[in-house]
N, CA, C and O of each residue as an XYZ file, in Angstrom:
872
protein
N      -2.658     14.735     -9.009
C      -2.702     13.839     -7.898
C      -1.496     14.071     -7.053
O      -0.592     13.265     -7.278
N      -1.127     15.416     -5.679
C      -0.335     15.099     -4.685
C      -0.224     13.987     -4.163
O      -0.986     13.034     -4.325
N       0.885     14.039     -3.395
C       0.671     12.903     -2.531
C      -0.135     13.285     -0.848
O      -0.692     12.501     -0.080
N       0.051     14.518     -0.738
C      -0.485     15.678      0.618
C      -1.971     14.926      0.499
O      -2.329     14.281      1.484
N      -2.776     14.974     -0.560
C      -4.283     14.601     -0.815
C      -4.485     13.422     -0.497
O      -5.506     13.171      0.143
N      -3.502     12.281     -0.876
C      -4.252     10.819     -0.408
C      -3.597     11.313      1.144
O      -4.440     11.377      2.038
N      -2.554     11.569      1.422
C      -2.694     11.448      3.141
C      -3.516     12.245      4.053
O      -3.731     11.938      5.226
N      -3.932     13.213      3.498
C      -5.403     14.007      4.327
C      -6.338     12.775      3.783
O      -6.938     12.089      4.610
N      -6.445     12.524      2.486
C      -7.496     11.838      3.051
C      -7.555     10.750      3.734
O      -8.571     10.061      3.828
N      -6.608     10.535      4.200
C      -6.620      8.820      5.197
C      -6.518      9.460      6.581
O      -7.216      9.023      7.496
N      -6.072      9.999      6.681
C      -6.228     11.418      8.275
C      -6.952     11.762      8.661
O      -7.069     11.893      9.880
N      -8.120     12.199      7.509
C      -9.124     12.110      7.736
C     -10.620     11.017      7.725
O     -11.840     11.184      7.743
N      -9.846     10.083      7.692
C     -10.982      8.900      7.435
C     -12.102      8.966      6.264
O     -13.211      8.448      6.396
N     -11.545      9.898      4.712
C     -12.426     10.433      4.110
C     -11.924      9.122      2.683
O     -11.206      9.278      1.696
N     -12.536      8.141      3.086
C     -12.258      7.046      2.228
C     -13.212      6.374      2.002
O     -13.424      5.368      2.678
N     -13.902      6.692      1.159
C     -15.486      6.311      0.453
C     -15.274      5.455     -0.425
O     -16.274      4.783     -0.681
N     -13.939      5.082     -1.268
C     -13.278      4.472     -2.176
C     -13.047      3.116     -1.331
O     -13.344      2.295     -2.198
N     -12.797      2.560     -0.494
C     -13.012      1.225      0.064
C     -13.725      0.642      0.423
O     -14.650      1.213      1.000
N     -13.757     -0.999      0.303
C     -14.891     -1.592      0.503
C     -14.804     -2.304      1.126
O     -13.764     -2.955      1.023
N     -16.045     -2.817      2.487
C     -15.910     -3.373      3.155
C     -16.089     -5.230      2.978
O     -16.623     -5.988      3.788
N     -15.686     -5.453      2.145
C     -15.857     -6.606      2.026
C     -14.989     -7.493      0.574
O     -14.463     -6.724     -0.230
N     -14.931     -8.175      0.440
C     -14.039     -8.584     -0.777
C     -14.459     -7.870     -2.210
O     -15.549     -7.318     -2.364
N     -14.046     -7.905     -2.628
C     -14.459     -7.171     -4.470
C     -15.274     -8.794     -5.147
O     -14.842     -9.946     -5.105
N     -16.090     -8.448     -5.514
C     -17.185     -9.521     -6.404
C     -16.540     -9.606     -7.357
O     -16.158    -10.776     -7.336
N     -16.116     -9.110     -8.273
C     -15.334     -9.411     -9.491
C     -14.497     -9.904     -9.310
O     -14.332    -10.837    -10.096
N     -13.197     -9.697     -8.076
C     -12.021    -10.329     -8.374
C     -12.669    -12.196     -7.869
O     -12.356    -13.321     -8.259
N     -13.686    -11.657     -6.824
C     -13.892    -13.389     -6.696
C     -14.189    -14.665     -7.784
O     -13.873    -15.854     -7.753
N     -15.068    -13.713     -8.914
C     -15.753    -14.599     -9.662
C     -14.707    -14.549    -10.987
O     -14.929    -15.352    -11.894
N     -13.779    -13.788    -11.089
C     -12.914    -13.688    -12.425
C     -11.451    -14.102    -12.195
O     -10.778    -14.597    -13.099
N     -10.889    -13.839    -10.708
C      -9.404    -14.409    -10.616
C      -9.118    -15.727    -11.026
O      -7.923    -15.826    -11.307
N      -9.732    -16.757    -11.168
C      -9.046    -17.820    -11.478
C      -8.600    -17.717    -13.019
O      -7.586    -18.255    -13.462
N      -9.586    -16.879    -13.839
C      -9.445    -16.938    -15.277
C      -7.707    -16.392    -15.791
O      -7.250    -16.155    -16.909
N      -7.117    -16.347    -14.503
C      -5.814    -16.222    -14.571
C      -4.870    -17.364    -14.492
O      -3.643    -17.364    -14.593
N      -5.568    -18.179    -14.323
C      -4.954    -19.685    -14.246
C      -3.445    -19.760    -13.425
O      -2.634    -20.612    -13.787
N      -3.134    -18.879    -12.367
C      -2.497    -19.058    -11.997
C      -2.009    -20.355    -10.827
O      -2.917    -20.967    -10.264
N      -0.616    -20.696    -10.531
C      -0.910    -21.499     -9.635
C      -0.891    -20.803     -7.828
O      -0.719    -19.661     -7.400
N      -1.138    -22.035     -7.195
C      -1.694    -21.067     -5.565
C      -0.325    -20.209     -5.199
O      -0.406    -19.107     -4.655
N       0.842    -20.773     -5.522
C       1.662    -19.970     -4.466
C       2.251    -18.609     -5.964
O       3.394    -18.170     -6.092
N       1.219    -18.318     -6.714
C       1.918    -17.355     -7.182
C       1.760    -16.046     -6.711
O       0.838    -15.632     -6.008
N       3.046    -15.209     -7.294
C       3.115    -13.717     -6.582
C       2.630    -12.630     -7.192
O       3.030    -12.289     -8.305
N       1.737    -11.991     -6.533
C       0.909    -11.176     -7.023
C       0.964     -9.550     -6.621
O       1.444     -9.351     -5.505
N       0.634     -8.613     -7.202
C       1.209     -7.167     -6.736
C      -0.713     -6.470     -7.326
O      -1.674     -6.691     -8.064
N      -0.036     -5.385     -6.085
C      -1.657     -5.471     -5.883
C      -0.841     -3.915     -6.054
O       0.232     -4.186     -5.513
N      -0.752     -2.700     -6.418
C      -0.358     -1.839     -6.227
C      -1.488     -0.265     -5.761
O      -2.326     -0.336     -6.659
N      -1.796      0.709     -5.086
C      -2.343      1.406     -4.821
C      -3.462      0.468     -3.729
O      -4.676      0.272     -3.664
N      -2.553      0.162     -3.162
C      -3.573     -0.955     -2.315
C      -4.649     -0.564     -1.447
O      -5.760     -1.060     -1.634
N      -4.410      0.491     -0.266
C      -5.470      1.183      0.820
C      -4.865     -0.250      1.631
O      -3.916     -1.028      1.528
N      -5.913     -0.068      2.377
C      -6.528     -1.861      3.217
C      -7.523     -2.664      2.773
O      -8.409     -3.264      3.381
N      -7.235     -2.586      1.575
C      -8.223     -3.728      1.012
C      -8.046     -4.488      1.839
O      -7.065     -4.804      2.512
N      -9.635     -4.979      1.760
C      -9.727     -6.791      2.270
C      -9.145     -8.062      0.818
O      -8.613     -9.172      0.847
N      -9.435     -7.483      0.116
C      -8.610     -8.251     -1.401
C      -7.093     -8.693     -1.459
O      -6.526     -9.402     -2.290
N      -6.641     -8.111     -0.415
C      -5.287     -8.299     -0.260
C      -5.042     -9.686      0.837
O      -4.035    -10.373      0.662
N      -5.749     -9.941      1.647
C      -6.040    -10.854      2.225
C      -6.775    -11.706      1.767
O      -6.476    -12.859      2.077
N      -7.900    -11.527      0.944
C      -8.311    -12.961      0.262
C      -7.177    -13.237     -0.774
O      -7.121    -14.464     -0.854
N      -6.588    -12.888     -1.301
C      -5.761    -13.213     -2.433
C      -4.925    -13.449     -1.663
O      -4.146    -14.005     -2.437
N      -4.217    -13.487     -0.297
C      -3.290    -14.484      0.300
C      -3.823    -15.322      0.857
O      -2.957    -16.000      1.409
N      -5.074    -15.812      1.108
C      -5.738    -16.944      1.477
C      -5.562    -18.058      0.187
O      -5.501    -19.287      0.203
N      -5.506    -17.033     -0.979
C      -5.909    -18.539     -1.826
C      -4.667    -19.171     -2.534
O      -4.547    -19.815     -3.576
N      -3.391    -18.555     -1.145
C      -1.891    -19.086     -1.122
C      -0.766    -18.177     -1.698
O       0.445    -18.240     -1.488
N      -1.445    -17.350     -2.446
C      -0.892    -16.304     -3.442
C       0.219    -15.991     -2.565
O      -0.133    -16.207     -1.405
N       2.213    -15.294     -2.677
C       2.717    -14.021     -2.059
C       2.152    -12.664     -2.726
O       2.146    -12.189     -3.862
N       1.654    -12.255     -1.382
C       0.817    -10.405     -1.736
C       1.920     -9.569     -1.785
O       2.817     -9.722     -0.955
N       1.997     -8.610     -2.729
C       2.677     -7.633     -2.830
C       2.019     -6.442     -3.246
O       1.896     -6.027     -4.398
N       1.292     -5.546     -1.369
C       0.708     -3.909     -1.678
C       1.895     -3.105     -2.431
O       2.985     -3.534     -2.808
N       1.408     -1.952     -2.520
C       1.954     -1.218     -2.367
C       1.136      0.342     -2.292
O       0.512      0.719     -3.284
N       1.190      1.096     -1.191
C       0.533      2.136     -0.683
C       1.962      3.479     -0.576
O       3.187      3.511     -0.457
N       0.779      4.440     -0.713
C       1.642      5.830     -0.123
C       1.477      5.805      1.439
O       2.280      5.465      2.308
N      -0.009      6.340      1.540
C      -0.221      6.428      3.029
C      -0.234      4.819      4.628
O      -0.807      3.792      4.992
N       0.800      5.718      4.931
C       1.169      4.481      6.311
C       0.256      4.536      6.916
O       0.414      3.962      7.993
N      -1.179      5.167      6.726
C      -2.108      5.395      7.980
C      -2.604      3.992      7.531
O      -2.667      3.146      8.423
N      -3.056      3.537      5.960
C      -3.643      2.752      5.906
C      -3.276      1.396      5.316
O      -4.021      0.475      4.982
N      -1.813      1.505      5.265
C      -0.974      0.127      5.751
C      -1.109     -0.242      7.558
O      -0.836     -1.284      8.156
N      -1.476      0.673      7.914
C      -1.537      0.598      9.776
C      -2.227     -0.367     10.441
O      -1.907     -1.245     11.242
N      -3.600      0.109      9.759
C      -5.032     -0.272      9.740
C      -5.029     -1.550      9.196
O      -5.491     -2.470      9.872
N      -4.480     -1.810      7.824
C      -4.470     -3.283      7.497
C      -4.640     -3.787      8.547
O      -5.775     -4.019      8.964
N      -3.246     -4.154      9.406
C      -2.650     -5.060      9.827
C      -3.338     -4.606     11.253
O      -4.314     -5.344     11.125
N      -3.504     -4.143     12.147
C      -4.421     -3.039     13.223
C      -5.698     -4.040     13.270
O      -6.179     -4.656     14.221
N      -6.016     -3.992     12.112
C      -7.795     -4.097     12.042
C      -8.201     -5.838     11.920
O      -9.321     -6.284     12.168
N      -6.917     -6.728     11.449
C      -6.355     -8.529     11.591
C      -6.491     -8.886     13.524
O      -6.814     -9.886     14.165
N      -5.990     -7.285     13.961
C      -5.014     -7.295     15.044
C      -3.552     -8.507     14.938
O      -3.220     -9.316     15.805
N      -2.889     -8.265     13.565
C      -1.143     -8.888     13.107
C      -0.482     -7.903     13.453
O      -0.892     -6.767     13.219
N       0.975     -8.198     14.243
C       1.911     -7.556     14.468
C       2.853     -8.100     13.573
O       3.699     -8.979     13.735
N       2.495     -7.298     12.433
C       3.390     -7.361     10.809
C       5.646     -7.202     11.576
O       5.750     -6.812     12.739
N       6.047     -7.297     11.347
C       7.572     -7.115     11.332
C       7.790     -5.604     10.229
O       7.339     -5.365      9.109
N       8.448     -5.013     10.910
C       8.429     -3.703      9.540
C      10.276     -3.944      9.471
O      11.044     -4.562     10.209
N      10.461     -3.227      8.368
C      12.102     -2.718      8.072
C      12.187     -2.032      6.781
O      11.346     -2.378      5.951
N      12.868     -1.303      6.504
C      13.121     -0.130      5.843
C      14.266     -0.620      4.459
O      15.488     -0.647      4.315
N      13.430     -0.858      3.870
C      14.617     -1.313      2.381
C      14.275     -0.252      1.066
O      13.296     -0.144      0.327
N      15.608      0.483      1.159
C      15.355      1.655     -0.154
C      14.439      2.694      0.451
O      14.491      3.454      1.419
N      13.172      2.288     -0.969
C      12.676      4.215     -0.898
C      11.274      3.823      0.375
O      10.566      4.614      0.999
N      11.293      2.168      0.392
C      10.050      1.352      0.653
C      10.264      1.670      2.734
O      11.406      1.964      3.087
N       9.297      1.589      3.718
C       8.786      0.944      4.787
C       8.119     -0.639      4.454
O       7.014     -0.684      3.913
N       8.669     -1.616      4.719
C       8.051     -2.427      4.321
C       7.349     -3.538      5.530
O       8.076     -4.160      6.305
N       5.735     -3.671      5.541
C       5.186     -4.043      6.246
C       5.177     -5.702      5.893
O       5.124     -5.966      4.692
N       5.226     -6.849      6.849
C       4.953     -8.038      5.999
C       4.899     -9.186      7.613
O       5.543     -9.394      8.641
N       3.815     -9.592      6.985
C       2.800    -10.692      8.167
C       2.774    -12.333      6.794
O       2.586    -12.160      5.590
N       2.993    -13.639      7.396
C       3.468    -14.069      6.477
C       3.725    -14.071      5.101
O       4.853    -13.695      4.785
N       2.545    -14.579      3.716
C       2.919    -14.577      2.894
C       2.676    -12.972      2.025
O       2.708    -12.713      0.822
N       2.419    -12.055      3.292
C       1.278    -10.801      2.633
C       3.005     -9.837      3.066
O       3.872    -10.210      3.857
N       2.987     -8.656      2.265
C       3.495     -7.253      2.599
C       3.250     -6.231      1.815
O       3.076     -6.326      0.600
N       3.227     -5.296      2.400
C       2.664     -3.807      1.705
C       3.759     -2.935      2.110
O       4.123     -2.659      3.252
N       4.507     -2.312      0.313
C       5.205     -1.703      0.479
C       5.042     -0.076      0.621
O       4.528      0.402     -0.391
N       5.355      0.884      1.630
C       4.639      1.720      1.886
C       5.677      2.781      1.804
O       6.556      3.086      2.610
N       5.298      3.383      0.375
C       5.857      4.629     -0.572
C       5.542      4.889     -1.455
O       4.473      4.395     -1.814
N       6.277      5.859     -2.417
C       5.516      5.916     -3.840
C       5.877      4.662     -5.014
O       6.960      4.081     -5.070
N       4.761      4.419     -5.873
C       4.312      3.285     -6.176
C       5.591      3.647     -7.688
O       6.096      2.850     -8.478
N       5.708      4.775     -7.599
C       6.746      4.879     -9.144
C       8.017      4.765     -8.333
O       8.862      5.164     -9.135
N       8.557      4.502     -7.383
C       9.629      3.916     -7.051
C       9.788      2.883     -6.927
O      10.963      2.708     -6.605
N       8.964      1.485     -7.030
C       9.013      0.425     -7.097
C      10.088      0.182     -8.604
O      10.163      0.890     -9.608
N      10.973     -1.355     -8.187
C      11.912     -1.687     -9.362
C      11.175     -2.714     -9.934
O       9.964     -2.910     -9.830
N      12.093     -3.423    -10.613
C      11.733     -4.417    -11.581
C      12.589     -5.452    -10.402
O      12.608     -6.501    -11.046
N      13.028     -5.648     -9.579
C      13.447     -6.454     -8.652
C      12.614     -6.382     -7.281
O      13.053     -6.862     -6.236
N      11.894     -6.010     -7.339
C      10.482     -5.669     -6.035
C       9.357     -6.399     -6.346
O       8.562     -6.937     -5.574
N       9.367     -6.349     -8.141
C       7.895     -7.597     -8.727
C       8.872     -8.392     -9.636
O       8.593     -8.866    -10.736
N       9.965     -8.452     -9.045
C      10.724     -9.893     -9.964
C      10.135    -11.225    -10.272
O      10.314    -11.868    -11.307
N       9.505    -11.515     -9.377
C       8.795    -12.929     -8.908
C       6.889    -12.414     -9.365
O       5.884    -13.117     -9.464
N       7.010    -11.524     -9.469
C       5.482    -11.515     -9.555
C       4.636    -12.232    -11.402
O       5.104    -12.039    -12.524
N       3.640    -12.842    -11.121
C       2.899    -13.796    -12.318
C       1.755    -12.621    -12.616
O       1.393    -12.512    -13.788
N       1.300    -11.936    -11.846
C      -0.208    -11.208    -11.676
C      -0.151    -10.096    -10.995
O       0.605     -9.922    -10.039
N      -1.176     -9.029    -11.570
C      -1.204     -7.360    -10.853
C      -2.823     -8.124    -11.253
O      -3.336     -8.825    -12.126
N      -3.280     -7.214     -9.538
C      -5.024     -6.432     -9.753
C      -5.156     -5.592     -9.039
O      -4.766     -5.532     -7.873
N      -5.931     -4.550     -9.861
C      -5.403     -3.030     -9.605
C      -8.016     -3.090     -9.915
O      -8.879     -3.312    -10.764
N      -7.879     -2.802     -8.842
C      -9.712     -2.523     -8.489
C      -9.700     -0.620     -8.663
O     -10.372      0.016     -9.476
N      -8.741     -0.058     -7.648
C      -8.771      1.127     -7.531
C      -7.980      1.795     -8.152
O      -8.349      2.932     -8.444
N      -6.453      1.294     -8.632
C      -5.609      2.233     -8.934
C      -5.796      3.733     -9.949
O      -5.940      4.950     -9.832
N      -5.687      2.741    -10.899
C      -5.737      3.528    -12.211
C      -6.687      4.512    -11.902
O      -6.154      5.557    -11.528
N      -8.274      4.545    -11.937
C      -9.513      4.806    -11.654
C      -9.161      6.201    -10.707
O      -9.621      7.306    -10.994
N      -8.262      5.949     -9.525
C      -7.958      7.209     -8.777
C      -6.637      7.736     -9.522
O      -5.776      8.079     -8.712
N      -6.266      7.887    -10.875
C      -5.220      8.596    -10.987
C      -5.781     10.050    -12.276
O      -6.396      9.651    -13.265
N      -5.555     11.399    -12.167
C      -6.061     12.056    -12.829
C      -5.380     11.308    -14.742
O      -4.387     10.584    -14.677
N      -5.845     11.510    -15.836
C      -5.379     11.672    -16.893
C      -3.723     11.671    -17.213
O      -3.234     10.733    -17.843
N      -3.017     12.630    -16.802
C      -1.396     12.992    -17.109
C      -1.010     12.059    -16.084
O       0.197     12.244    -15.928
N      -1.515     10.888    -15.074
C      -0.823     10.560    -14.253
C      -0.838      8.947    -15.008
O       0.164      8.270    -15.240
N      -2.315      8.563    -15.310
C      -3.044      7.399    -15.520
C      -1.786      6.789    -16.703
O      -1.517      5.600    -16.534
N      -0.864      7.645    -18.089
C      -0.620      6.558    -18.748
C       1.341      6.609    -18.586
O       2.109      6.179    -19.447
N       1.839      7.386    -16.976
C       2.945      7.158    -16.315
C       2.713      5.862    -16.050
O       3.439      4.944    -16.432
N       1.492      5.718    -15.257
C       1.205      4.382    -13.941
C       1.073      3.649    -14.772
O       1.336      2.758    -13.965
N       0.831      2.868    -16.086
C       0.634      1.684    -16.983
C       2.214      1.323    -17.583
O       2.700      0.195    -17.495
N       2.892      2.455    -18.186
C       4.103      2.852    -18.786
C       5.132      2.355    -17.269
O       6.344      2.219    -17.430
N       4.736      2.209    -16.387
C       5.779      2.285    -15.256
C       5.647      0.197    -15.047
O       6.521     -0.666    -14.969
N       3.816      0.122    -15.022
C       3.805     -1.326    -14.940
C       4.488     -2.312    -16.095
O       4.794     -3.487    -15.889
N       4.634     -1.728    -17.126
C       4.776     -2.238    -17.869
C       6.572     -2.566    -17.858
O       7.085     -3.633    -18.196
N       7.209     -1.492    -17.438
C       8.405     -1.601    -17.168
C       9.142     -2.184    -16.636
O      10.262     -2.622    -16.902
N       8.179     -2.223    -15.413
C       8.608     -3.661    -14.074
C       8.433     -4.146    -14.144
O       9.414     -4.665    -14.678
N       7.598     -4.999    -14.059
C       6.814     -6.393    -14.406
C       7.100     -7.299    -15.226
O       7.098     -6.970    -16.413
N       7.375     -8.468    -14.935
C       7.490     -9.510    -16.133
C       6.860    -10.124    -17.371
O       5.691    -10.499    -17.281
N       7.502    -10.262    -18.497
C       7.216    -10.844    -19.440
C       5.901    -10.801    -19.570
O       5.220     -9.982    -20.187
N       5.333    -12.434    -18.486
C       4.346    -12.861    -18.859
C       3.324    -12.403    -17.700
O       2.407    -13.142    -17.341
N       3.443    -11.734    -17.407
C       2.987    -11.220    -16.130
C       1.695    -10.762    -16.800
O       1.696    -10.121    -17.851
N       0.395    -11.185    -16.022
C      -1.135    -10.285    -16.397
C      -1.826     -9.700    -15.290
O      -1.441     -9.574    -14.128
N      -3.419     -9.198    -16.079
C      -3.545     -8.286    -14.731
C      -5.387     -8.501    -15.015
O      -5.919     -8.764    -16.094
N      -6.073     -8.288    -13.674
C      -7.164     -8.209    -13.581
C      -7.313     -6.573    -13.535
O      -6.405     -5.903    -13.044
N      -8.615     -5.898    -14.121
C      -7.858     -4.633    -14.310
C      -9.941     -4.437    -14.086
O     -10.830     -5.091    -14.630
N     -10.030     -3.411    -13.195
C     -11.831     -3.000    -12.897
C     -11.647     -1.224    -13.101
O     -10.872     -0.437    -12.556
N     -12.801     -1.008    -14.203
C     -12.646      0.277    -14.745
C     -14.162      1.077    -14.260
O     -15.053      0.239    -14.122
N     -14.460      2.011    -14.077
C     -15.285      3.139    -13.922
C     -15.724      4.023    -15.221
O     -14.932      4.901    -15.565
N     -16.481      3.918    -15.690
C     -16.992      4.823    -16.654
C     -18.584      5.372    -16.632
O     -19.604      4.692    -16.523
N     -18.460      6.753    -16.765
C     -19.538      7.540    -16.201
C     -18.812      8.866    -17.383
O     -17.777      8.720    -18.033
N     -19.763     10.176    -17.382
C     -19.610     11.338    -17.955
C     -18.791     12.431    -17.000
O     -19.174     13.314    -16.233
N     -17.309     11.887    -17.467
C     -16.498     13.049    -16.731
C     -16.950     14.485    -16.330
O     -16.734     15.025    -15.245
N     -17.603     14.997    -17.376
C     -17.995     16.104    -17.569
C     -18.688     16.379    -16.152
O     -18.158     17.239    -15.449
N     -20.102     15.566    -15.558
C     -20.605     16.071    -14.719
C     -20.304     15.758    -13.687
O     -21.073     16.237    -12.853
N     -19.086     14.816    -13.025
C     -18.539     14.830    -11.836
C     -17.198     15.028    -12.155
O     -16.644     14.801    -13.231
N     -16.471     15.713    -10.564
C     -15.256     15.547    -10.723
C     -14.754     14.063    -10.517
O     -15.637     13.205    -10.505
N     -13.176     13.569    -10.320
C     -13.234     12.752     -9.568
C     -11.920     13.500     -9.072
O     -11.353     14.575     -9.267
N     -11.658     11.751     -7.943
C     -11.395     10.829     -7.873
C     -12.849     10.018     -7.430
O     -13.520     10.624     -6.594
N     -13.377      8.747     -7.900
C     -12.672      7.992     -9.050
C     -12.814      8.660    -10.666
O     -13.981      9.013    -10.837
N     -12.288      8.822    -11.406
C     -12.377      9.022    -12.569
C     -12.371      7.691    -13.954
O     -11.607      6.752    -14.174
N     -13.737      8.250    -14.731
C     -13.712      7.530    -15.831
C     -12.738      7.871    -16.644
O     -12.243      8.924    -17.046
N     -12.448      5.890    -16.911
C     -11.534      5.148    -17.848
C     -12.204      4.639    -18.916
O     -12.669      3.500    -18.874
N     -12.314      5.361    -19.894
C     -13.868      4.140    -20.805
C     -12.955      2.873    -21.532
O     -11.886      2.536    -21.025
N     -13.339      2.390    -22.430
C     -12.792      1.095    -22.834
C     -11.874      1.562    -24.285
O     -11.002      0.848    -24.781
N     -12.213      2.660    -24.717
C     -10.829      2.883    -25.565
C      -9.452      3.591    -25.023
O      -8.330      3.833    -25.465
N     -10.107      3.759    -23.946
C      -8.258      4.253    -23.010
C      -7.628      3.469    -22.282
O      -6.498      3.686    -21.843
N      -8.627      1.988    -21.983
C      -7.998      0.835    -21.464
C      -7.298      0.628    -22.593
O      -6.203      0.071    -22.517
N      -7.906      1.112    -24.031
C      -7.110      0.440    -24.775
C      -5.281      0.426    -25.433
O      -4.468     -0.411    -25.825
N      -5.361      1.994    -25.216
C      -4.977      3.148    -25.563
C      -3.638      2.582    -24.771
O      -2.525      2.365    -25.252
N      -4.138      2.392    -23.266
C      -2.773      2.581    -22.116
C      -2.118      1.225    -22.288
O      -0.937      1.178    -22.631
N      -2.957     -0.105    -22.025
C      -2.604     -1.383    -22.181
C      -2.248     -2.140    -23.241
O      -1.738     -3.256    -23.141
N      -2.597     -1.351    -24.678
C      -2.312     -2.571    -25.419
C      -1.352     -3.068    -26.152
O      -1.426     -4.029    -26.917
N       0.270     -1.883    -25.727
C       1.382     -2.248    -26.458
C       2.115     -3.522    -25.380
O       3.187     -4.058    -25.660
N       1.445     -3.798    -24.349
C       2.049     -4.796    -23.491
C       1.123     -6.215    -23.035
O       1.333     -7.294    -22.482
N      -0.142     -5.390    -23.706
C      -1.147     -6.487    -22.871
C      -2.100     -6.645    -23.736
O      -2.091     -5.909    -24.723
N      -3.054     -7.545    -23.597
C      -4.257     -7.871    -24.949
C      -5.203     -7.500    -23.772
O      -4.810     -7.841    -22.656
N      -6.536     -6.774    -23.870
C      -7.351     -6.070    -22.889
C      -8.764     -6.653    -23.705
O      -9.333     -6.403    -24.768
N      -9.030     -7.872    -22.178
C     -10.511     -9.064    -22.877
C     -11.534     -8.369    -21.626
O     -11.438     -8.607    -20.422
N     -12.340     -7.623    -22.166
C     -13.680     -7.293    -21.367
C     -14.462     -8.552    -20.548
O     -15.313     -8.978    -21.330
N     -14.514     -9.407    -19.125
C     -15.149    -10.365    -19.042
C     -16.595     -9.732    -18.133
O     -17.128    -10.611    -17.457
N     -17.067     -8.754    -18.073
C     -17.490     -8.350    -17.031
C     -18.246     -6.733    -17.113
O     -17.469     -5.868    -16.709
N     -19.657     -6.174    -17.577
C     -19.591     -5.046    -17.553
C     -21.073     -4.592    -16.168
O     -21.844     -5.456    -15.752
N     -21.098     -3.838    -15.937
C     -22.451     -3.638    -14.533
C     -22.519     -2.132    -14.558
O     -21.735     -1.212    -14.789
N     -23.710     -2.258    -14.244
C     -24.419     -1.018    -14.284
C     -24.127     -0.634    -13.069
O     -23.669     -1.685    -12.619
N     -24.051      0.348    -11.977
C     -23.648      0.695    -10.632
C     -24.314      2.080    -10.086
O     -24.195      2.577     -8.966
N     -25.000      2.520    -11.131
C     -25.349      3.884    -10.657
C     -25.879      3.887     -9.942
O     -25.356      4.377     -8.942
N     -27.214      3.415     -9.801
C     -28.053      3.482     -7.995
C     -27.761      2.774     -6.689
O     -28.428      2.722     -5.656
N     -26.462      2.184     -7.035
C     -25.662      2.460     -5.282
C     -25.044      2.700     -5.301
O     -24.055      1.994     -5.107
N     -24.986      4.548     -5.677
C     -24.241      4.895     -5.081
C     -24.615      6.533     -4.823
O     -24.021      7.147     -5.710
N     -25.198      7.277     -4.153
C     -25.369      8.688     -4.367
C     -24.656      9.841     -4.576
O     -24.959     11.028     -4.700
N     -23.311      9.008     -4.589
C     -22.420     10.783     -5.287
C     -23.053     10.351     -6.618
O     -23.915     11.184     -6.896
N     -22.979      9.352     -7.595
C     -23.368      9.661     -8.824
C     -24.546     10.139     -8.681
O     -24.643     11.201     -9.296
N     -25.441      9.858     -8.177
C     -26.639     10.342     -8.337
C     -26.928     12.217     -7.890
O     -27.442     13.042     -8.645
N     -26.559     12.404     -6.866
C     -26.116     14.237     -6.419
C     -25.724     14.645     -7.557
O     -26.252     15.739     -7.756
N     -24.680     14.161     -8.935
C     -23.960     14.829    -10.055
C     -25.241     14.194    -11.207
O     -25.082     14.227    -12.428
N     -26.157     13.783    -10.711
C     -27.147     13.762    -11.677
C     -26.219     12.992    -13.263
O     -26.252     13.413    -14.419
N     -25.750     12.225    -12.908
C     -24.842     10.863    -13.760
C     -26.388     10.131    -14.438
O     -27.390      9.860    -13.776
N     -26.204      9.935    -15.889
C     -27.285      9.314    -16.167
C     -27.128      7.759    -16.246
O     -28.028      6.944    -16.045
N     -25.599      7.443    -16.632
C     -25.391      6.028    -16.547
C     -23.615      5.936    -15.912
O     -22.663      6.647    -16.233
N     -23.672      4.744    -14.893
C     -22.312      4.498    -14.438
C     -22.191      3.258    -14.311
O     -22.855      2.504    -13.599
N     -21.003      2.930    -15.275
C     -20.819      1.358    -15.166
C     -19.479      1.238    -14.767
O     -18.723      2.151    -15.099
N     -18.837     -0.120    -13.839
C     -18.010     -0.533    -13.847
C     -17.897     -1.746    -14.964
O     -18.890     -2.335    -15.391
N     -16.702     -1.999    -15.325
C     -15.964     -3.121    -16.935
C     -15.112     -3.780    -16.147
O     -14.650     -3.317    -15.105
N     -14.858     -4.918    -16.619
C     -13.915     -5.832    -15.544
C     -13.216     -6.339    -17.031
O     -13.763     -6.755    -18.052
N     -11.749     -6.120    -16.697
C     -11.147     -6.812    -18.048
C      -9.838     -7.395    -17.752
O      -8.844     -6.811    -17.322
N     -10.012     -8.901    -18.109
C      -8.474     -9.434    -18.182
C      -7.437     -9.391    -18.935
O      -7.642    -10.035    -19.963
N      -5.869     -8.678    -18.875
C      -5.051     -8.392    -19.412
C      -3.895     -9.656    -19.488
O      -2.992    -10.059    -18.755
N      -4.526    -10.074    -20.947
C      -3.618    -11.121    -21.371
C      -1.944    -10.580    -21.647
O      -1.792    -10.058    -22.751
N      -0.694    -10.652    -20.766
C       0.610    -10.100    -21.712
C       0.451    -10.409    -23.104
O      -0.103    -11.437    -23.494
N       1.037     -9.333    -24.022
C       1.355     -9.900    -25.658
C       2.748    -10.961    -25.641
O       3.147    -11.473    -26.688
């Protein structure tokens, strides 16, 4: 998945993956992590997700990472917020209060950038990546996040032969394969979402599930 692909999607406003409300799984399951209100939270490949603002409203110091600057600019503009902007290493940083978004390549993220993080939240990052990049993505998370850092992960499961991603299908076995070296994946919710998405129906998918995992650090 090349950088140009995502830059073009944002430039053309082809962002069907963007949700117009705070994610219900996040609301229902975030408390499972048992974090303090001021805990720092990483949100990889965050786009302009409303989940960022929700996490900040809970008191968290939120660190989003997003490749497309258009998404970052839209996030703040849609809230009529003027962020402070600074260049730091590989990232252009947009910050307002306890919320900052690092605009740049996720794989340039260092241990220092996330040294205070106690959790990460992934609703649409892992499933946005093709197979060869998913393993690299998880390995990078494991390498840079502090030892006690937990996660909340949302995946999508369907017959990949019937539809091209993104979003890609990531089944339970793959979650265990990628994450079990550093985390203990525990399923906390599973939901049939076939009827709610015309694209799934158009591609004649027979079943589509969203699966939510709490990732407890080993």
